[in-house]
C-alpha positions as CSV (number, residue, x, y, z in Angstrom):
1,M,90.5,45.1,180.2
2,T,92.9,44.6,177.2
3,T,95.6,42.9,178.3
4,P,99.8,45.1,177.9
5,R,101.7,44.7,175.1
6,W,105.0,45.5,177.3
7,R,108.0,47.2,175.3
8,K,111.7,46.6,176.4
9,S,113.6,50.3,176.3
10,T,116.7,50.0,173.9
11,H,118.9,51.9,176.8
12,S,117.9,49.1,178.9
13,G,121.1,46.6,179.5
14,G,120.3,43.9,177.3
15,D,120.9,40.9,178.0
16,E,122.1,40.9,181.4
17,G,118.3,41.5,182.6
18,N,118.4,45.3,183.5
19,C,115.3,46.1,181.3
20,V,112.5,48.9,182.2
21,E,109.8,48.2,180.1
22,V,106.9,50.1,178.8
23,A,102.9,49.7,177.7
24,N,100.0,52.1,176.8
25,L,97.3,51.1,179.0
26,G,95.0,54.2,176.4
27,D,94.9,57.0,179.1
28,H,97.5,56.0,181.4
29,I,101.3,54.6,180.7
30,A,102.7,51.3,182.7
31,I,106.4,50.9,183.7
32,R,107.9,48.1,185.4
33,D,111.6,46.8,185.9
34,S,111.8,43.1,184.1
35,K,113.2,41.5,187.1
36,V,109.9,42.1,188.4
37,P,106.6,41.9,186.3
38,G,104.6,42.3,188.6
39,A,105.8,45.7,190.8
40,G,104.6,48.1,187.4
41,I,103.2,51.3,188.2
42,S,101.1,53.4,185.6
43,F,100.4,57.1,185.3
C-alpha cells in the first residue's frame, strides 16, 4: 500500500491547527482532522 499524500484545505484555519486534510487513495478518498491524524475516515 502506498503512503497517502495528505493535502490541507485552503478553507482550513491555517496556523491555528483547525485543518481538514484529504488524500486520494485510488478508489477511495480519505478525510482527517490534522489534530488527530490517526482517526481519518475513507469513502
